[in-house]
C-alpha positions as CSV (number, residue, x, y, z in Angstrom):
1,X,40.1,-40.0,3.2
2,X,43.4,-40.3,1.4
3,X,43.9,-39.6,-2.3
4,X,43.4,-42.6,-4.6
5,X,41.1,-44.1,-2.0
6,X,37.4,-44.7,-2.4
7,X,34.7,-46.3,-0.3
8,X,33.7,-49.6,-1.9
9,X,30.4,-49.1,-3.7
10,X,30.1,-52.6,-5.1
11,X,30.7,-53.7,-8.7
12,X,29.0,-55.9,-11.1
13,X,30.4,-59.4,-11.4
14,X,31.9,-59.5,-7.9
15,X,32.4,-62.9,-6.4
16,X,31.8,-61.7,-2.9
17,X,30.1,-58.4,-2.0
18,X,29.3,-57.1,1.5
19,X,26.9,-54.2,1.8
20,X,26.5,-52.3,5.1
21,X,27.5,-55.2,7.3
22,X,27.3,-54.4,11.0
23,X,28.0,-56.6,14.1
24,X,27.9,-55.8,17.8
25,X,28.8,-57.9,20.8
26,X,26.7,-56.4,23.6
27,X,27.6,-52.7,23.8
28,X,30.7,-53.1,21.7
29,X,30.2,-52.2,18.0
30,X,32.7,-54.5,16.3
31,X,31.7,-53.6,12.7
32,X,29.7,-50.7,11.4
33,X,28.2,-50.7,7.9
34,X,31.2,-52.3,6.3
35,X,31.4,-52.7,2.5
36,X,33.8,-55.1,0.7
37,X,34.0,-56.5,-2.8
38,X,36.3,-59.3,-4.0
39,X,36.3,-60.5,-7.6
40,X,37.2,-63.9,-9.0
41,X,40.9,-64.0,-9.6
42,X,41.5,-61.0,-7.4
43,X,43.7,-60.9,-4.3
44,X,42.1,-58.4,-1.9
45,X,44.2,-57.5,1.1
46,X,42.3,-56.6,4.3
47,X,44.5,-54.4,6.5
48,X,44.0,-52.4,9.7
49,X,45.4,-52.0,13.2
50,X,44.7,-54.4,16.0
51,X,41.1,-54.1,16.9
52,X,40.0,-52.8,13.5
53,X,37.5,-55.6,13.0
54,X,39.4,-57.8,10.5
55,X,38.9,-61.1,12.5
56,X,35.2,-60.3,13.2
57,X,34.6,-59.5,9.5
58,X,36.1,-62.8,8.2
59,X,34.1,-64.7,10.9
60,X,30.9,-63.1,9.6
61,X,31.8,-64.2,6.1
62,X,32.6,-67.7,7.3
63,X,29.3,-68.0,9.3
64,X,30.9,-68.1,12.7
65,X,29.4,-64.7,13.7
66,X,26.3,-64.0,11.6
67,X,26.0,-60.2,10.9
68,X,23.4,-58.2,12.7
69,X,22.5,-56.2,9.6
70,X,23.6,-55.7,6.1
71,X,23.7,-58.0,3.1
72,X,26.2,-60.6,1.9
73,X,26.1,-61.5,-1.8
74,X,28.0,-64.4,-3.3
75,X,28.2,-64.8,-7.0
76,X,25.5,-62.1,-7.3
77,X,22.9,-63.6,-5.1
78,X,22.1,-62.7,-1.5
79,X,23.1,-65.4,1.0
80,X,22.6,-66.0,4.7
81,X,25.6,-67.9,6.1
82,X,25.0,-69.3,9.6
83,X,27.7,-71.8,9.9
84,X,31.2,-72.7,8.5
85,X,29.6,-75.7,6.8
86,X,27.2,-73.4,4.9
87,X,30.1,-71.2,3.9
88,X,32.1,-74.2,2.7
89,X,29.1,-75.4,0.7
90,X,29.1,-72.0,-1.1
91,X,32.9,-72.4,-1.8
92,X,34.3,-70.2,1.0
93,X,37.2,-71.6,2.9
94,X,39.2,-69.9,5.7
95,X,42.8,-70.7,6.6
96,X,43.2,-69.4,10.1
97,X,46.5,-68.3,11.6
98,X,46.8,-71.5,13.8
99,X,46.2,-73.5,10.6
100,X,44.2,-76.2,12.5
101,X,46.5,-79.0,11.4
102,X,47.0,-82.2,13.3
103,X,50.7,-82.7,13.9
104,X,50.5,-86.5,14.5
105,X,48.8,-87.0,11.1
106,X,50.4,-87.1,7.7
107,X,49.7,-84.6,4.8
108,X,47.0,-86.7,3.2
109,X,45.2,-87.4,6.5
110,X,45.2,-83.6,7.3
111,X,43.9,-82.6,3.9
112,X,41.0,-85.1,4.1
113,X,40.4,-84.7,7.9
114,X,36.6,-84.9,8.4
115,X,36.0,-85.5,4.6
116,X,37.7,-88.8,4.1
117,X,37.0,-90.8,0.9
118,X,35.6,-94.2,1.6
119,X,35.4,-97.3,-0.6
120,X,32.0,-98.2,0.9
121,X,30.4,-98.8,4.3
122,X,32.3,-102.1,4.8
123,X,35.6,-101.4,3.0
124,X,37.2,-98.6,4.9
125,X,39.1,-95.5,3.6
126,X,40.1,-95.1,0.0
127,X,43.7,-94.3,0.7
128,X,44.8,-94.5,-2.9
129,X,42.2,-92.0,-4.1
130,X,43.0,-89.6,-1.2
131,X,46.7,-89.8,-1.8
132,X,46.3,-89.2,-5.5
133,X,44.0,-86.1,-5.0
134,X,46.4,-84.7,-2.4
135,X,49.4,-85.0,-4.8
136,X,47.3,-83.5,-7.7
137,X,46.2,-80.6,-5.6
138,X,49.7,-79.8,-4.4
139,X,51.0,-80.1,-7.9
140,X,48.3,-77.7,-9.2
141,X,49.5,-75.2,-6.7
142,X,53.2,-75.8,-7.7
143,X,54.0,-76.9,-4.2
144,X,57.3,-78.7,-4.6
145,X,58.9,-78.4,-1.2
146,X,57.0,-81.3,0.4
147,X,59.0,-84.5,0.0
148,X,56.2,-86.9,0.6
149,X,52.5,-86.6,1.2
150,X,52.8,-89.4,3.8
151,X,55.2,-87.5,6.1
152,X,53.7,-86.2,9.3
153,X,52.9,-82.5,9.6
154,X,55.0,-82.4,12.8
155,X,58.1,-82.7,10.6
156,X,57.2,-79.8,8.2
157,X,58.5,-76.3,8.3
158,X,56.2,-73.3,8.8
159,X,56.0,-72.6,5.0
160,X,55.3,-76.2,4.2
161,X,52.5,-76.3,6.9
162,X,51.0,-73.2,5.4
163,X,51.1,-74.8,1.9
164,X,49.3,-77.9,3.3
165,X,46.6,-75.8,4.9
166,X,46.0,-73.8,1.7
167,X,45.9,-77.0,-0.4
168,X,43.4,-78.4,2.0
169,X,41.2,-75.3,1.6
170,X,41.3,-75.2,-2.2
171,X,40.8,-79.0,-2.8
172,X,37.1,-78.8,-2.2
173,X,36.0,-76.8,-5.2
174,X,36.6,-73.5,-3.4
175,X,35.9,-70.2,-5.0
176,X,37.0,-67.8,-2.2
177,X,39.9,-68.5,0.1
178,X,40.5,-66.3,3.2
179,X,44.1,-66.3,4.5
180,X,44.6,-65.0,8.1
181,X,48.2,-63.7,8.5
182,X,49.7,-66.5,6.4
183,X,53.3,-65.2,6.6
184,X,53.3,-64.5,10.4
185,X,56.4,-65.9,12.1
186,X,57.9,-67.3,8.8
187,X,61.5,-66.8,7.6
188,X,62.4,-65.1,4.4
189,X,62.5,-68.3,2.2
190,X,59.2,-69.6,3.7
191,X,57.5,-66.3,3.3
192,X,58.5,-66.4,-0.4
193,X,56.9,-69.8,-0.8
194,X,53.7,-68.6,0.7
195,X,53.5,-65.4,-1.3
196,X,54.1,-67.3,-4.5
197,X,51.2,-69.6,-3.4
198,X,48.9,-66.7,-2.8
199,X,49.7,-65.3,-6.2
200,X,49.0,-68.7,-7.9
201,X,45.6,-68.8,-6.2
202,X,44.6,-65.6,-7.9
203,X,46.0,-66.7,-11.2
204,X,43.9,-69.8,-11.1
205,X,40.7,-67.7,-10.8
206,X,40.0,-68.0,-7.1
207,X,39.1,-64.9,-5.1
208,X,41.5,-64.3,-2.2
209,X,41.1,-62.2,1.0
210,X,44.6,-61.8,2.5
211,X,44.8,-60.5,6.0
212,X,48.2,-59.2,6.9
213,X,50.1,-56.6,9.0
214,X,53.0,-56.8,6.6
215,X,52.5,-54.1,3.9
216,X,55.5,-55.3,2.0
217,X,53.8,-58.6,1.5
218,X,50.5,-56.9,0.7
219,X,52.0,-54.8,-2.0
220,X,53.8,-57.7,-3.5
221,X,50.7,-59.9,-4.1
222,X,47.5,-57.9,-3.7
223,X,45.5,-56.4,-6.5
224,X,43.5,-54.2,-4.2
225,X,43.6,-53.2,-0.5
226,X,40.6,-52.5,1.8
227,X,41.4,-50.7,5.0
228,X,39.4,-51.2,8.2
229,X,39.6,-48.7,11.1
230,X,37.6,-49.1,14.3
231,X,35.2,-51.5,12.7
232,X,34.6,-49.4,9.5
233,X,35.9,-49.6,6.0
234,X,37.6,-46.3,5.4
235,X,39.3,-46.8,2.1
236,X,39.8,-49.1,-0.9
237,X,43.0,-48.8,-2.9
238,X,44.1,-50.1,-6.3
239,X,47.5,-51.4,-5.3
240,X,49.2,-50.3,-8.5
241,X,48.0,-46.7,-7.9
242,X,48.9,-46.2,-4.3
243,X,51.9,-46.5,-1.9
244,X,52.5,-47.7,1.7
245,X,52.4,-44.1,3.0
246,X,48.8,-43.6,1.9
247,X,47.8,-47.0,3.2
248,X,49.3,-46.3,6.6
249,X,47.6,-42.9,6.7
250,X,44.2,-44.6,6.1
251,X,45.0,-47.3,8.8
252,X,45.8,-44.6,11.4
253,X,43.7,-41.7,10.4
254,X,41.1,-42.8,7.9
255,X,37.8,-40.8,7.9
256,X,35.1,-42.6,10.0
257,X,31.5,-42.3,9.0
258,X,30.5,-42.7,12.7
259,X,32.7,-41.9,15.7
260,X,32.6,-44.8,18.3
261,X,30.6,-43.7,21.4
262,X,28.6,-41.1,19.5
263,X,25.0,-41.8,18.4
264,X,25.1,-39.1,15.6
265,X,26.8,-40.0,12.4
266,X,29.3,-37.5,11.1
267,X,28.2,-35.4,8.2
């Protein structure tokens, strides 16, 4: 393990805490006794090479793949999340890399997709209320690049699309937002918009898990960094007390508590 790195041991007051979370798919051990803590107002970067287990871990948090063993605590109490709806009810929202936006719908329709406000059983959708809430949410996040909330998503840039997806996630009393590679394939200006947005989420008191391969982005906005390697958490760094060299070393050569393929744990 690298200097300045420590295995997450949990901490009081954590918004989300994972303790010894493991997940297998048949003979493949995707996660092994992973620990992770995220506090309210903290941006936690989750980094690791391809196949390190990042996607599996966030799917366990989101209820898509319930963990085989271990504990998940949210706001200090143990929870069992078995579906994305249960995760959303807790206040956990995930913005996946594909964003899951409908190109043919406008910004308001996308932000309320599946959660539309209605005037009553016979009076249809409350378009005025939805448009107002969409505008307010975007304004709260200081999103100023979207000309109209009634323009279709097909006409938005990559950075604008990401902003809509994040606004959609935080509009529903979210407490923890998970962002999967939010700056992938974006240009310099659009990346700046998204990183500013990530920073504002933390400033507003939300917990954020940021998954990224771009360590420059990670060091710019993350308060802490958790490194996964071969399905195990091998280090946690305080961003202000480390550097990219140490993080890369942990990603590529971090000490494993169990070697894949061996039944005996390393001493």
